[in-house]
KOLSE-728223 format. One record per residue: x, y, z of N, C-alpha, C, CB in turn. Coordinates in pm, whole numbers, plus 50000, padded with zeros to 5 digits. Each point is the difference from the previous one (the first is absolute). Glycine has a CB too. Layout:
<nodes>
XYZXYZXYZXYZ ...
</nodes>
This chain:
<nodes>
266542391786996500095013849964499265010050115500064991649739 500665017250288499565010350114498815006849934502445005050112 496694996349975498835010849987500255012950055498524982850009 502565018650060500485014050070499845011049905501744988950141 497745020849899500305012449906501025005049978498495004550045 502065005149844501255002749982500485012550108499674990649740 501415008450281500485010250086501225008449934499194985150199 500855027549864501185010449957501254994550032498685019750038 502464981849886501314998550058500445007950130500444995449769 498495016550267500375004350125499204995650094500895017249915 498304970250090499154994950109500674999050128498794988349841 502475003750138500634994850135500575012750060500654975149922 500055036650016500185010050057499005010250079501534994149842 497135004850092498985007650038499414992950151499515007649722 500684979050267499334991850106500755001150137499184983749818 502075024750158500835003550120499515012750094501914990449853 497245015250063499325011850082498604998150016501585015549917 497694996650135498644996750034499135004449886500435002250247 498974986649671499115000149874499214990950030501385006849834 497204995050098498954991250006499994997149834498575009650241 501574976549732499964994549869498824998249948501764990950044 497585007349830498914994249956500075001349846498735004550218 500024989849718499824996649871500105015449915498414975950073 502385024949847499755013049898499954993349864501385019550138 497484980249775499894995349897500784986749974499475022749953 500394968550140500714985849993501105000150059499194994649813 501685013350216501275001650088499865002850157500935009049786 500144983350270499925005050161500795009849984499714980350143 499775032249897500995014650015499675005350110500175006849780 500505003350274499765008750123498575009249961502915001650069 496284996250022498625007949993500115011850107498514977749932 502335021450184500105009750078501264999850094497585000549971 503105010050026501215000150079499545005350128501645003149809 499205004350282499635003450126498835010850013502384993750052 497375012849850499195011750016499525004949872501205005650196 497314991249756499605003749878500165014949990498484980649984 501155027550122499895012449984501355007849969498004996550141 503104999849917501305000849964500484997049848500144994550239 499524993549716500164997149856499305007549910500404980150060 498405023749978499165008849879500745014850031497204985949994 503015020050131500485012849986501435000749940498525005750190 502464983849831501195001449924499685000449857501274988850171 498125004849756499715000049866499695014149936499204976950046 500185031050063499305010749978501215012250001497594988750111 503005011550026500805010350029501764994850017497565011750121 502664978349890501514996150014500364990049904500015004550235 500054981149789500354991249890499594987050067502025013949883 497314978550067499564987650001500584987949907498185013950070 502194976049983500794989249914499024987349999502585008650073 497164986749803499154990650000500514987049911498255019150044 501694969350000500204987349927498864998549911501274989250182 499125011849695498944995549879500674988849897498885025750004 501554966750087500674988449907499164991549958501855000350103 496624999049927499114995149939499735003149856499414998950210 500765013649749499925005049864500934990649895499575025250108 499804972649766500744990949927501095009349932497994982249964 503305011549991500775005549922500664992749886500115012250184 499904990949698500304992949890501225010749922497294985949987 503755001950006501025006849909499924996749854501464999650190 498515011649713499864997149863501395004949932497255002450006 503274988649895501045001749930499894998049874500964996150165 500075006649746499894999749869499945014449917498914977950062 501575024349807500095012049935498855006049973501804993049922 496974998150066498665006949957499284999450119499884993649759 500555009750377498904996350101499415011550031501034981650095 499395032749867499175009950009498625001949877502395009450124 498374984849767499144999249885498814990650023501995004849857 498324982650210498764992550035498975006050084501364982549980 499265022950139499085004350107499295013749959501524988150178 499115017949734499455013049955498504993449892503005017150007 497124973849922499094993449940498864994450068501714997149876 498644997950242498894993050084499365008450108501204979349962 499475031850094499675008350110499515013649940501744988050157 497555018849951499355012449979500825013949984498314987150125 502915011149918500865013550009501074998249879499795003750285 500745007949687501035000049906501294998750069498685013249848 501954976150105501234995350041501285001149919498524987050105 501205018649755500914998749918501155009350024498314991749857 501495018150200501255008850033500705000850148498895013349820 500584974750242500575000450139501664996049988497434992650114 503195014549955501524999550010500414991550115500215022849903 501074970250122500194994850130499995009050124501184984649873 497885010150224500085008450109498415009050008503025001149968 496414996849911498775006450013498624989150011501305020649860 497494984750169499134988550015498605006249992501654985450146 497205006649861498755006649987499104987850076500475016349752 498274990650229498724990550051499214996049858499605013850261 500074975149767499414991449870499094991250017501805001449915 497364994750011499004990150022499794991249909499115013450115 500864972449932499794990849890498444995950001502554991250014 496905008549893498294998949953499784986849938499695025349939 499264971350087499264989849900499835006049875498744989350172 500875000349720499705008149875498745006349998501324985949884 497815014650239498785006150015500065014450075499074975949997 502255025750033500385013350070499924995850137499105017349831 500724974950232500034998250153501434995050043497404994050005 502605011150132501325000650065500484985150053499435025550071 501664970949883500574989650049500975003850105499584989049795 501165020950195500985004050134500165016949969501694973350031 498855033750067500365014849988501554996450039497505015950076 503524987549825501264995250021501065013150005499264976049879 501975020050212501015011049970501064993749935499485014050188 501024995549705501174994449948500995008950008498904986749865 502475007550181501355006050006500784995649883499975000750247 500445010749689500974994149893501605001550042498145006749811 502374982250169501354999050024500874996649889499314994750206 502035005849825501064999249889499754988249917501725010950140 498094977949928500014986349923498774992850021502394997950023 496465009650040498724992650035498975010650023501174979750108 497665014549903498825008850060499484994150130499265007049767 500564996850331499144996450118498755002750006501655002150097 497404988049892498555001950031499564997850131499694994349793 499595013850287499614996050111498494999349987502025009050116 497394979449937498674995349966499235001750143500794982149795 497875016150198499384999150133500384986350058498045015749936 501324984050186500644989150086499364984449934500145018650250 500744971549737499614987349942499525000449863499474993750214 500615015749730499455003249835501264998949910498025018650065 503234979249970501105001149911499904986949890501525013250201 497904976049855500004986649925498925003549846500314982450279 498555023349780499095004949914500265009249906498904994950152 501955015949865500675010049930500874993749904499865015150183 500854976949868501184993049908499414993449892501504995650185 497414994349882499294991349877499415009249910499394980450136 500005029849898499245007349895500985008449895498005001750181 503275003949883500815006249884500664988249920500535022250137 499774966249926500764987149930499014996749900501334989450204 497305010749834499154994249861500035009049908498444987850106 502035025249892499925008449892501485003849957497645008650080 503324985049959501365003849961500514995749876500365000050214 498814990449724500474996149842501344995649996498615016849897 501954990650004501464997649973501085008250076499144994149781 500355017150291501015009450088500984991350070498235017950047 502914987749940501154994250081499915007150121501534994449814 497475000250268499995007750132499784986550127498725026949869 501764974750218500074990650109499355005850127502124990449899 497025001850168499355007450127500464988950130497545013049850 503064992550252500224992550108499215004750123502184995049899 497244996650161499295002650144501065000250100497834988249944 502295022950110501105004350096499455003150143501305010049801 497534985250211499325006050124500564988350122497485012449856 502754978650131500584992150096501505002150051498374985649899 502175019649996501485001350005500345015950056500324981049783 498655028650230500385012450060498975003750096501235007049805 498785005350237499105005450104499755016349942501044982650226 497855021049841499485014249958499725007050126498934992749781 501565018850233499905008050120499785013849928501584985350175 497245021849915499715010249968500045013050100498944984149853 501545027050119500195013250092498635007549952502985002850013 496545003650093499065010049953499935012250099498674981349884 501345030350077499955011850093501055009849976499054986050165 500705026849880501005012149941501284995950046498425020250010 501974971950103501564996350034500494990949946499845006050174 499304986649726500724984949936501275004049919497584986549960 502585025849983500925004549921501234999850082498435012849861 501384995250246501115001950085500464986150071499155024750035 499934968750002500334983950056501044993649907497504995650089 502115002749786500224990949888501285007749965497464991049912 502895022450075501415005549976500844996750121499165019349854 500314981850263501124997350114500444985550019499035019250123 499914969549837500574985449991500744998049912498454992450073 501395012749809500954999149865500995007149973498444994949921 501655017450182501105010449945499795006449882501464987950097 497245012049838499565005649877499575015050032499254976249905 500545031149971499625012649982499205001549883501865006650113 497325003849892499065004349885498934989749973501875012749893 497874978350201498814991849969498635007950002501314980450100 498675029749944498735007149996499565005149840500625008050264 500554991849658499975007149862499474988549910502095017650037 497634968350032499724989149906498445001849974501984982850088 497435017449790498655000049951499644987650043500155014749809 498264986050210499394985150036500334991549899498075007550118 502054979349938499984987149899501794998749955496965005449877 503705005950152501384999649956501004994550105499405019449855 501544971550101500694993250098501515002549986498154983250009 502515013450104501715000850000500344986550078500415029150015 500664968149973500634989150084500685004250113500224988149815 499535008350291500645003250148500594989750064498435015150036 502474989350081500294987550070499995004450148501444988749806 498534999750276499785002750149500744989950063497755009949987 503194989650090500794990250082500214989749904499095005050229 501394997749667500694991049905498834996149892501854990150190 496965010649849498934994949922499805010749881498864987150212 500755007349655499575009349889498724998449947502125000949944 497275009150053498404998149948499435009749920499584989750192 499345010149756499375009649907499195006850108499924986649760 499905028950219499285007450063499105009349900501754997350190 496865001249822499335006049901498935011050065500414977749848 499615032550119498995011050059498694997749975501535015749975 497574987950137498474996749992499435010450064500084976250002 498585027949960499515009150040498344995950040501975014249863 497864972750141498834992650013499135004450110501184982349905 499275022150197499265004550118500015014550017500514979550104 499995025649780499785017050006501165006650065497474998350025 503484992950024500965007550076501384991449920498395007050274 502944998549775501074994349941500324986450056500775022249954 499994968949935499874988250050500984990549881497325006050136 503114981749915500964993349931499544984250026502015020250027 498104972049834499854987550004501464993850001497665002149890 502884989850192501084993550003499844985949951500645014950171 500234981049723499754983449957501714994950045497785002249734 502134990550361501344992050049499894987549972500435012850174 501054981749819500154986050005499454993950144502095002949833 497194984850170499394998450114501104996050117497814993749860 503145001850107501294998350099500625011250059500494982649874 498995029550070500835013050053498925009650049502064998349826 496314995250177499105007850034499945004350155498964989849801 501465000550276499835002750155500925010750043499384976350047 501975022549913500715009350027499695015049966501304981249990 498015021349881499745013349957498795004550094500874996249744 498104991450300498765003450063500545004850148498344981849852 502605012850196500605004650135500735013849994500324975450057 500225027449839500825010049992499025013849994501944983749881 496925013750054498895010949965499475003950139499224990249758 500584998250321499085000750146501035007050073498464977050013 502735019850008500944999350111500665016149966500544968550025 499455034749862500755011749968498745010249993502234988349862 496515008850154498975007849957499505009750107499444981849846 500965014750255499425006850144500075016649962501114978950198 499865027149767500195014249985498795005949878502944996650072 496774993349864498965001749900498684997450022501584996149880 498114998850231498694994950061499534986949935499315023850048 501394967749904499954989249920499134988750094502445007049862 496564986250066499384990750066499614987649900499245019050167 500634970749875499464988849897498705003449966501274981750090 498125013349796498835002549957499194986749981500955021149901 498054974950149499144989449995498735001049897500834997150239 498834992749751498804997849882498755008750056500714972849925 498765028650213498875005850013500045014949996499424980650112 501885025249934500245016449982500385000449848501015007050259 499364983949665500075003649847498564999849932502434989449987 496885002550074498515002249934499375012149998499674980450061 500475024050075499455011950023500595012549905499594989850240 501895009049750500695010549904499434997949877502145001150108 497864987449843499674995949854498565004949954501514978850032 497615021550077498745002749939499855015450019498954975750045 501905031450051499885014049991500525005449874500145000850237 500734992449723500655002049879499404997949848501624994350166 497324996749863499334996149886500694992549923498895016850008 501894974950048500964987349904499094989149991502495004050088 497274992849790499454986749991500754988250019498735010449871 500614978550190500774987850017499624988949912500305006750222 500734985549742499434987249963499024990850066501885002549918 497144992650020499024991850064499045008550059501514982550040 498565029549975498905009050060499465009749876501185000050258 499795010049707499705008549901500284997549870500195012550154 501114977849841500464996049892499634984449970501735018550035 497254981949874499554985149960499725001549847498804992650242 500854994949708499535000849849498645004049981501494982949949 497825021850163498805005649991500095013349975499194984650130 501975022249857500155014549980501105002749914499095004750212 500655004849712500885008449907500965010050082498094998949816 502995006250110500935008550069499505013850017501774986649914 497195017350019499345013649982499144999950118500035002549739 499374986450293498884999450122500965000750114497984984449894 503215008750127500854999950098500895011150022499754979049966 499975032049947500805013650010501604997349984498095010150170 502234980949731501274996449981500655007849870499354977150119 499925034849862500455008049883501685003749973497545009750044 503024991150077501575002350014500544987849935500045013750226 499154973249769500984988349930499734999349835499874983950237 499195025649724499614999549871500635011649904497924988850098 502695005249778500375009449905498925002149876502454993650073 497165017849898499055001149900500655001749875498435008750149 502854993249824500495001249872500884989549949499745021950042 500554967550035501134988449966499234990049898501335000550255 497364999549718499464989649905499624987650067501365009049827 498764980150122499244989050019500804991350144499174999949700 500004995150373500534990250118498544989850017501945020750154 498284970749910498974991450030498965007650100501654979249961 496905020749966498905006650072499965014249952500214985150204 500735019549714500115014649946498665005149945502434995849936 496954998149983499095004449938498674999950081501334993749805 498454999150301498925002250082500215011450086499504977449988 501695025750071500345011150076499775010949924501524989150125 498915011249742499945013749933498435001049980502505000149868 496844990650100498525003749961499285003450141499894983149774 500395010450342499485006250109500135014350039500264979550051 501205022849920500235014450009499475010149903501824991550095 498245006149780499475007949893498335002749999502104990149873 497455000750171498434998550018499335004150133500304981249848 500645020550246499705002050137498974990350059500575023249958 499934962750005499124989150044500634994350138499264994049742 501095013150351500424991850112498824999250100502495006749968 497014981750021498804997950094500255003950160499354980249830 501685016750228500364998250139501385006250008498594978450038 501495027350081501245007350041500344996850152499475019349825 501844980350198500554997450142499895014550088501824979949900 497415017650200499855013550098500404997050138498045008949873 502265002150192500104998550139498565002150080502515008249966 497474986650160498724997150053500045004050157499604980549818 500155031150241499985000950141498684997050055501755016149988 498524974550096498884992250050499585007050171500984974749830 497685025050184499595006750124500254988850128498075016249857 502234993750253500434989350107499024988450029501215018650106 499454972049944498844988250031500834986849956497525015149938 501624974750050500534984749955500665003749862497974983150117 503215007449864500624999449882499724991849896501305006550123 498334996449769499584989649904501094991649943498205014549946 501604973549989501174994949957500135001749846499984984350197 501335014949778500425003049831499164990349942502585007150002 496904996549868499114991249921498535003550019501704981850020 497865028050084498595002250010499535010149883500124995550263 498615002249704499355008749903500105012150058498514984649906 501445026249973499665014850038498755002649930502395008550026 496604999450020498885004249957499785013950003499344980250057 499615025249860499585014050050499245000950091500205006649827 499675003550275499075000750101498574999049945501645013450132 497624980949959498714996949973499135013149980500374978250131 498705023149768499485012649987498735000450063501185003749802 497755003650174498744999750046499154989149996500325019049953 499874972349930499264991049975500604986350072499235013849784 501934989350267500764990850077501014990449897497895000450192 502385004449691500744992149905501405004750018498084996749834 502754992850141501405004849993500644991749880500185005950266 500594996749665500834995349886501384994950020498745015449891 501694970650098501204996250008500925007149893499074979150099 502085030449964500745005249890501594997350012498115017849978 502044970950129501664997449987500374989550123500645026849899 500594971450109500384989950120501355008850086499274973349837 500595023550272501205005250102501124989749967498445009850215 502724994549744501124989849982501025001250121499765001449736 500505007750336500834999650109499765011550095501594988149861 498455010050279499585005350084501114999850158497554994149838 502565019650202500854998450128499845013350083501794983949880 498735017450242499685010850071501285009749961498504986550199 501275025849777500905009350006500275007750130499415000049778 501955001850274500455004750098499775018349969501754975050048 498755028449850500215011449966498425006349986502534993649890 496875000850042498565003649964499064999550129500374990149756 499944999750330499304995250109498494995349956501505016050153 498764976049770498764993549962500314989449901498675020650042 500364968849928500204987849895499735005249848499134981750189 501695014349748499995005049867500174987349900501015023850083 498704976349798500084988649930500125004449839498614986550199 501735003749723500085000849852498774993349934502554999950015 497015001449866498944994449949499645003649856499384999150227 500294992449701499285004549858498555002449986501674987549913 498215023250061498465006149969499805004349852499895009950242 498884988649729499655003849882500575014849968497984983950025 502255020149853500625012749978499405012850052500744988549817 497605009250170499175011550021500165001750137498384997049822 501894993250258500105001750139501305003750086498274985149958 502865018949933501354998950053500275014650027500814978449872 498365030950146500485014950022500324999550153498445013149806 502684996850227499935000350148499105006650077501904997449967 497704997550134498665007050078498854990649980500655025149955 499244967349949498854990649986499734990450119500505001149758 498184997150258499704992550127499544988549957499495017750137 501074972749929499754985049961499654992550131501715000449797 498214986250168499804991250142500744985749967497415011250077 503454985150014500624986849992499064990950079502455009049979 497394978449963499044990850049500554988950012498355009549918 501614983950217500334987850044499074992850060501875007750012 498044979250011498904992650065499665006250135500714978949883 498175025850128499425009550124500745009850028499094984050101 501325023849787500875012350040499965008449864501714987250187 498065023649845499865010649905500885011350060497574993249918 503495014749987500875007850067499695012349898501914981550118 498175030749911500065009549919501395005149960497865004050091 502234998949818501445004549932499805010749913500924978150000 500145030649980500525012049899500794996849912499895013650142 499944990049725501254996849922501065011850014498574985849829 502645009350177501305010150012500814999349879500194997150246 500355012549739501085002249904501214993450050499055021349925 501584971649985501324991550020501275008449956498684977349951 502405023550096500044992950160499175007350094502374992749978 497274999050153499205006750091501025012650045498464976850081 500855035549956500565010250080499665003050147500105007549790 500524995950288499655002350152498995010349998502274994350098 
</nodes>
């Protein structure tokens, strides 16, 4: 049995260019293409094209598929029509996050996009509670690829490659079927970085052709491939929580600021009583915040966050740094972290503590603004 990490269906195609591969949540994926600055600026100003095939993809079929998923996850799915979609969370019975999901309703199925490497766990959790529902779940991660476009020119590039129109009218998480060079695929709108974008889910065998078409025909639109390191900067700036960092079973969706994934009117789902009680009683103990770090050595993710030492030299442990990266736009190191609610107001002064290192930090509103 091979111990080699999983690879994207686009791996061989990308190897032909100048790209540095590395570990990304257990997958061997592009970390840097030719120029991090170009990758970063393309996502903000033109269009960046990213291979996100490491994300899990589940195909859910059966007449009761929406009923089942509505009963188990946080958002209201009952009224979704084919072509519509939403963000929803799967929780434990204690209200802790198993995953933050994207659901795309199709004519004959639902497509669930999970975090990297988490599709099996999500599938098992849902099947454990499926009971007698006539619903089938298929892990199609290995049969498909996922490519994302981010940036104000993403609409124009995708319309050009697919000879489509009116894609700018597609609401977030809603999807359409498109084709390029004979390959058909699902395209779902996304605004996760705060700019227009699309998630494309393609058959693995046709993904390379679409990838090449997007980049070869993307020059007039300023297209650039986007690697992991530039993505991490953009993700933190957007305040987008990540599985294994901000999304873990230590936290509930209110702490992670995943309110958009929660319906307050739909009724029961797994973990609903806990989430409702936390909200109604204002019992959220911790909150995900942005952190602007002072210039100097960069602390590691996982480092404790403390209050500044007072006159008596005492400091209190109030949280943990979960992600950290330099921001080209803000020209400083920024991070995400969970802190006690009473220390979460923008402007609050805190200290990130690593071995032999103390870095002053200031709480910032999310998403970060220049």
